[in-house]
C-alpha positions as protocol buffer text, in pm:
chain_id: "A"
residue {
  index: 1
  type: MET
  ca { x: 5806 y: -1171 z: -106 }
}
residue {
  index: 2
  type: ALA
  ca { x: 6062 y: -1120 z: 158 }
}
residue {
  index: 3
  type: GLY
  ca { x: 6287 y: -1387 z: 3 }
}
residue {
  index: 4
  type: LEU
  ca { x: 6253 y: -1648 z: -286 }
}
residue {
  index: 5
  type: GLY
  ca { x: 6349 y: -1977 z: -44 }
}
residue {
  index: 6
  type: GLY
  ca { x: 6725 y: -1993 z: -162 }
}
residue {
  index: 7
  type: ILE
  ca { x: 6650 y: -1979 z: -531 }
}
residue {
  index: 8
  type: ALA
  ca { x: 6846 y: -1670 z: -567 }
}
residue {
  index: 9
  type: GLY
  ca { x: 6966 y: -1597 z: -255 }
}
residue {
  index: 10
  type: ASN
  ca { x: 7103 y: -1293 z: -207 }
}
residue {
  index: 11
  type: ALA
  ca { x: 7084 y: -1166 z: -564 }
}
residue {
  index: 12
  type: THR
  ca { x: 6735 y: -1045 z: -527 }
}
residue {
  index: 13
  type: GLN
  ca { x: 6780 y: -823 z: -219 }
}
residue {
  index: 14
  type: GLY
  ca { x: 6685 y: -469 z: -269 }
}
residue {
  index: 15
  type: MET
  ca { x: 6460 y: -561 z: -569 }
}
residue {
  index: 16
  type: SER
  ca { x: 6072 y: -505 z: -570 }
}
residue {
  index: 17
  type: GLU
  ca { x: 5832 y: -818 z: -513 }
}
residue {
  index: 18
  type: GLN
  ca { x: 5771 y: -774 z: -922 }
}
residue {
  index: 19
  type: GLU
  ca { x: 6136 y: -836 z: -1003 }
}
residue {
  index: 20
  type: GLN
  ca { x: 6117 y: -1106 z: -753 }
}
residue {
  index: 21
  type: TYR
  ca { x: 5857 y: -1284 z: -885 }
}
residue {
  index: 22
  type: MET
  ca { x: 6028 y: -1211 z: -1264 }
}
residue {
  index: 23
  type: VAL
  ca { x: 6373 y: -1388 z: -1126 }
}
residue {
  index: 24
  type: LYS
  ca { x: 6184 y: -1669 z: -1001 }
}
residue {
  index: 25
  type: VAL
  ca { x: 6003 y: -1742 z: -1311 }
}
residue {
  index: 26
  type: MET
  ca { x: 6295 y: -1676 z: -1553 }
}
residue {
  index: 27
  type: GLN
  ca { x: 6510 y: -1914 z: -1292 }
}
residue {
  index: 28
  type: SER
  ca { x: 6210 y: -2196 z: -1315 }
}
residue {
  index: 29
  type: GLY
  ca { x: 6144 y: -2133 z: -1683 }
}
residue {
  index: 30
  type: MET
  ca { x: 6539 y: -2227 z: -1743 }
}
residue {
  index: 31
  type: GLU
  ca { x: 6461 y: -2530 z: -1499 }
}
residue {
  index: 32
  type: SER
  ca { x: 6251 y: -2725 z: -1684 }
}
residue {
  index: 33
  type: CYS
  ca { x: 6420 y: -2943 z: -2023 }
}
residue {
  index: 34
  type: PRO
  ca { x: 6169 y: -2778 z: -2298 }
}
residue {
  index: 35
  type: ALA
  ca { x: 6327 y: -2450 z: -2195 }
}
residue {
  index: 36
  type: LYS
  ca { x: 6627 y: -2547 z: -2253 }
}
residue {
  index: 37
  type: THR
  ca { x: 6574 y: -2754 z: -2521 }
}
residue {
  index: 38
  type: ALA
  ca { x: 6455 y: -2447 z: -2751 }
}
residue {
  index: 39
  type: LEU
  ca { x: 6692 y: -2220 z: -2585 }
}
residue {
  index: 40
  type: SER
  ca { x: 7007 y: -2407 z: -2716 }
}
residue {
  index: 41
  type: GLY
  ca { x: 6811 y: -2488 z: -3043 }
}
residue {
  index: 42
  type: VAL
  ca { x: 6781 y: -2131 z: -3129 }
}
residue {
  index: 43
  type: MET
  ca { x: 7107 y: -2042 z: -2988 }
}
residue {
  index: 44
  type: GLY
  ca { x: 7245 y: -2380 z: -3197 }
}
residue {
  index: 45
  type: PHE
  ca { x: 7107 y: -2273 z: -3510 }
}
residue {
  index: 46
  type: GLY
  ca { x: 7246 y: -1835 z: -3459 }
}
residue {
  index: 47
  type: LEU
  ca { x: 7575 y: -1992 z: -3401 }
}
residue {
  index: 48
  type: GLY
  ca { x: 7548 y: -2246 z: -3738 }
}
residue {
  index: 49
  type: GLY
  ca { x: 7434 y: -1982 z: -3967 }
}
residue {
  index: 50
  type: VAL
  ca { x: 7727 y: -1766 z: -3824 }
}
residue {
  index: 51
  type: PHE
  ca { x: 7968 y: -1988 z: -3867 }
}
residue {
  index: 52
  type: GLY
  ca { x: 7805 y: -2174 z: -4187 }
}
residue {
  index: 53
  type: LEU
  ca { x: 7818 y: -1784 z: -4368 }
}
residue {
  index: 54
  type: PHE
  ca { x: 8233 y: -1700 z: -4232 }
}
residue {
  index: 55
  type: MET
  ca { x: 8326 y: -2055 z: -4390 }
}
residue {
  index: 56
  type: ALA
  ca { x: 8119 y: -1995 z: -4707 }
}
residue {
  index: 57
  type: SER
  ca { x: 8296 y: -1637 z: -4738 }
}
residue {
  index: 58
  type: MET
  ca { x: 8623 y: -1826 z: -4668 }
}
residue {
  index: 59
  type: SER
  ca { x: 8564 y: -2072 z: -4941 }
}
residue {
  index: 60
  type: TYR
  ca { x: 8679 y: -1957 z: -5306 }
}
residue {
  index: 61
  type: ASP
  ca { x: 8674 y: -2132 z: -5650 }
}
residue {
  index: 62
  type: SER
  ca { x: 8990 y: -2110 z: -5790 }
}
residue {
  index: 63
  type: THR
  ca { x: 8986 y: -2044 z: -6178 }
}
residue {
  index: 64
  type: PHE
  ca { x: 9213 y: -2360 z: -6256 }
}
residue {
  index: 65
  type: THR
  ca { x: 8872 y: -2578 z: -6151 }
}
residue {
  index: 66
  type: PRO
  ca { x: 8623 y: -2613 z: -6367 }
}
residue {
  index: 67
  type: GLN
  ca { x: 8367 y: -2423 z: -6153 }
}
residue {
  index: 68
  type: GLY
  ca { x: 8597 y: -2187 z: -6065 }
}
residue {
  index: 69
  type: LYS
  ca { x: 8660 y: -2146 z: -6461 }
}
residue {
  index: 70
  type: ALA
  ca { x: 8279 y: -2118 z: -6532 }
}
residue {
  index: 71
  type: ILE
  ca { x: 8240 y: -1872 z: -6234 }
}
residue {
  index: 72
  type: ALA
  ca { x: 8540 y: -1613 z: -6340 }
}
residue {
  index: 73
  type: ASP
  ca { x: 8393 y: -1617 z: -6710 }
}
residue {
  index: 74
  type: LEU
  ca { x: 8083 y: -1457 z: -6605 }
}
residue {
  index: 75
  type: PRO
  ca { x: 8012 y: -1133 z: -6517 }
}
residue {
  index: 76
  type: TRP
  ca { x: 8074 y: -925 z: -6180 }
}
residue {
  index: 77
  type: ARG
  ca { x: 7711 y: -864 z: -6117 }
}
residue {
  index: 78
  type: ASP
  ca { x: 7667 y: -1315 z: -6168 }
}
residue {
  index: 79
  type: GLN
  ca { x: 7978 y: -1376 z: -5959 }
}
residue {
  index: 80
  type: VAL
  ca { x: 7824 y: -1153 z: -5670 }
}
residue {
  index: 81
  type: ARG
  ca { x: 7502 y: -1278 z: -5687 }
}
residue {
  index: 82
  type: ARG
  ca { x: 7628 y: -1651 z: -5709 }
}
residue {
  index: 83
  type: GLY
  ca { x: 7862 y: -1567 z: -5410 }
}
residue {
  index: 84
  type: PHE
  ca { x: 7627 y: -1451 z: -5161 }
}
residue {
  index: 85
  type: LYS
  ca { x: 7367 y: -1715 z: -5264 }
}
residue {
  index: 86
  type: ASP
  ca { x: 7605 y: -1953 z: -5205 }
}
residue {
  index: 87
  type: MET
  ca { x: 7671 y: -1777 z: -4845 }
}
residue {
  index: 88
  type: GLY
  ca { x: 7308 y: -1793 z: -4764 }
}
residue {
  index: 89
  type: SER
  ca { x: 7231 y: -2144 z: -4874 }
}
residue {
  index: 90
  type: ARG
  ca { x: 7543 y: -2298 z: -4645 }
}
residue {
  index: 91
  type: SER
  ca { x: 7447 y: -2032 z: -4354 }
}
residue {
  index: 92
  type: TRP
  ca { x: 7106 y: -2165 z: -4331 }
}
residue {
  index: 93
  type: SER
  ca { x: 7197 y: -2581 z: -4352 }
}
residue {
  index: 94
  type: SER
  ca { x: 7474 y: -2481 z: -4116 }
}
residue {
  index: 95
  type: ALA
  ca { x: 7288 y: -2323 z: -3904 }
}
residue {
  index: 96
  type: LYS
  ca { x: 6955 y: -2577 z: -3910 }
}
residue {
  index: 97
  type: ASN
  ca { x: 7227 y: -2890 z: -3823 }
}
residue {
  index: 98
  type: PHE
  ca { x: 7349 y: -2679 z: -3537 }
}
residue {
  index: 99
  type: GLY
  ca { x: 7078 y: -2589 z: -3461 }
}
residue {
  index: 100
  type: VAL
  ca { x: 6923 y: -2972 z: -3445 }
}
residue {
  index: 101
  type: VAL
  ca { x: 7251 y: -3126 z: -3224 }
}
residue {
  index: 102
  type: GLY
  ca { x: 7205 y: -2834 z: -2974 }
}
residue {
  index: 103
  type: ALA
  ca { x: 6853 y: -2924 z: -2905 }
}
residue {
  index: 104
  type: LEU
  ca { x: 6950 y: -3333 z: -2907 }
}
residue {
  index: 105
  type: TYR
  ca { x: 7217 y: -3246 z: -2703 }
}
residue {
  index: 106
  type: SER
  ca { x: 7055 y: -3128 z: -2408 }
}
residue {
  index: 107
  type: GLY
  ca { x: 6766 y: -3231 z: -2459 }
}
residue {
  index: 108
  type: THR
  ca { x: 6885 y: -3537 z: -2355 }
}
residue {
  index: 109
  type: GLU
  ca { x: 7129 y: -3434 z: -2081 }
}
residue {
  index: 110
  type: CYS
  ca { x: 6872 y: -3261 z: -1938 }
}
residue {
  index: 111
  type: CYS
  ca { x: 6676 y: -3559 z: -1893 }
}
residue {
  index: 112
  type: ILE
  ca { x: 6954 y: -3807 z: -1862 }
}
residue {
  index: 113
  type: GLU
  ca { x: 7008 y: -3553 z: -1544 }
}
residue {
  index: 114
  type: GLY
  ca { x: 6640 y: -3511 z: -1415 }
}
residue {
  index: 115
  type: LEU
  ca { x: 6632 y: -3962 z: -1410 }
}
residue {
  index: 116
  type: ARG
  ca { x: 6924 y: -4006 z: -1173 }
}
residue {
  index: 117
  type: ALA
  ca { x: 6902 y: -3694 z: -1047 }
}
residue {
  index: 118
  type: LYS
  ca { x: 7245 y: -3560 z: -1028 }
}
residue {
  index: 119
  type: ASN
  ca { x: 7487 y: -3331 z: -1225 }
}
residue {
  index: 120
  type: ASP
  ca { x: 7798 y: -3486 z: -1335 }
}
residue {
  index: 121
  type: LEU
  ca { x: 8019 y: -3600 z: -1614 }
}
residue {
  index: 122
  type: THR
  ca { x: 7856 y: -3875 z: -1602 }
}
residue {
  index: 123
  type: ASN
  ca { x: 7532 y: -3724 z: -1831 }
}
residue {
  index: 124
  type: SER
  ca { x: 7743 y: -3559 z: -2043 }
}
residue {
  index: 125
  type: VAL
  ca { x: 7918 y: -3859 z: -2160 }
}
residue {
  index: 126
  type: ALA
  ca { x: 7599 y: -4019 z: -2171 }
}
residue {
  index: 127
  type: ALA
  ca { x: 7405 y: -3747 z: -2368 }
}
residue {
  index: 128
  type: GLY
  ca { x: 7696 y: -3701 z: -2614 }
}
residue {
  index: 129
  type: CYS
  ca { x: 7682 y: -4092 z: -2667 }
}
residue {
  index: 130
  type: ILE
  ca { x: 7317 y: -4114 z: -2765 }
}
residue {
  index: 131
  type: THR
  ca { x: 7319 y: -3817 z: -2917 }
}
residue {
  index: 132
  type: GLY
  ca { x: 7665 y: -3935 z: -3156 }
}
residue {
  index: 133
  type: GLY
  ca { x: 7445 y: -4216 z: -3189 }
}
residue {
  index: 134
  type: ILE
  ca { x: 7160 y: -4089 z: -3301 }
}
residue {
  index: 135
  type: LEU
  ca { x: 7300 y: -3835 z: -3538 }
}
residue {
  index: 136
  type: GLY
  ca { x: 7527 y: -4152 z: -3703 }
}
residue {
  index: 137
  type: ALA
  ca { x: 7223 y: -4398 z: -3755 }
}
residue {
  index: 138
  type: GLN
  ca { x: 7130 y: -4392 z: -4077 }
}
residue {
  index: 139
  type: ALA
  ca { x: 7502 y: -4440 z: -4163 }
}
residue {
  index: 140
  type: GLY
  ca { x: 7443 y: -4774 z: -3987 }
}
residue {
  index: 141
  type: PRO
  ca { x: 7552 y: -4980 z: -3708 }
}
residue {
  index: 142
  type: GLN
  ca { x: 7921 y: -4854 z: -3705 }
}
residue {
  index: 143
  type: ALA
  ca { x: 7892 y: -4490 z: -3821 }
}
residue {
  index: 144
  type: ALA
  ca { x: 7616 y: -4505 z: -3513 }
}
residue {
  index: 145
  type: ALA
  ca { x: 7905 y: -4638 z: -3263 }
}
residue {
  index: 146
  type: ALA
  ca { x: 8192 y: -4417 z: -3382 }
}
residue {
  index: 147
  type: GLY
  ca { x: 7927 y: -4128 z: -3372 }
}
residue {
  index: 148
  type: CYS
  ca { x: 7844 y: -4213 z: -3025 }
}
residue {
  index: 149
  type: VAL
  ca { x: 8179 y: -4261 z: -2905 }
}
residue {
  index: 150
  type: GLY
  ca { x: 8281 y: -3937 z: -3083 }
}
residue {
  index: 151
  type: PHE
  ca { x: 8064 y: -3743 z: -2917 }
}
residue {
  index: 152
  type: ALA
  ca { x: 8080 y: -3886 z: -2588 }
}
residue {
  index: 153
  type: ALA
  ca { x: 8458 y: -3785 z: -2633 }
}
residue {
  index: 154
  type: PHE
  ca { x: 8376 y: -3458 z: -2730 }
}
residue {
  index: 155
  type: SER
  ca { x: 8134 y: -3408 z: -2464 }
}
residue {
  index: 156
  type: ALA
  ca { x: 8335 y: -3511 z: -2182 }
}
residue {
  index: 157
  type: ALA
  ca { x: 8587 y: -3276 z: -2289 }
}
residue {
  index: 158
  type: ILE
  ca { x: 8400 y: -3004 z: -2279 }
}
residue {
  index: 159
  type: ASP
  ca { x: 8242 y: -3085 z: -1964 }
}
residue {
  index: 160
  type: ALA
  ca { x: 8526 y: -3171 z: -1794 }
}
residue {
  index: 161
  type: TYR
  ca { x: 8689 y: -2824 z: -1906 }
}
residue {
  index: 162
  type: MET
  ca { x: 8356 y: -2639 z: -1768 }
}
residue {
  index: 163
  type: ARG
  ca { x: 8412 y: -2765 z: -1413 }
}
residue {
  index: 164
  type: MET
  ca { x: 8789 y: -2721 z: -1407 }
}
residue {
  index: 165
  type: PRO
  ca { x: 8779 y: -2479 z: -1071 }
}
residue {
  index: 166
  type: GLU
  ca { x: 8932 y: -2112 z: -1181 }
}
residue {
  index: 167
  type: SER
  ca { x: 9261 y: -2035 z: -1022 }
}
residue {
  index: 168
  type: GLU
  ca { x: 9338 y: -1736 z: -994 }
}
């Protein structure tokens, strides 16, 4: 296996045949829509869990609110137990949401790219619109349209930034 036919270019020089084969398998796996979708879902789940944990740890109840007063009146152990339980539930909820959004967007974009046989900004905008529309569909047609426009704009901004040439 002298080369990989342009798949890995010069990056495989000096590798054994087994190493070159593993590089080829990994690259072909990353080009498949199911693998991209699963990876995005898992990474979104992880990021969402960390984000939810952070947001829950920054949240606090003031003793001026009825909920805060009720918590402040509990023994210290119960306050800590309730805080950790709240952090866990918020982290889990955020992780699920981020995982679903990541998998949905990535799978949609990959399918659009496969259908169009192009890798450009249009794929991101269309995938963002479809994803936002699906996420907002349960709230009605206006929410679906707003989700489409909002997610498409966000996707376009992120993709345009990622495609900017590096200046050194």
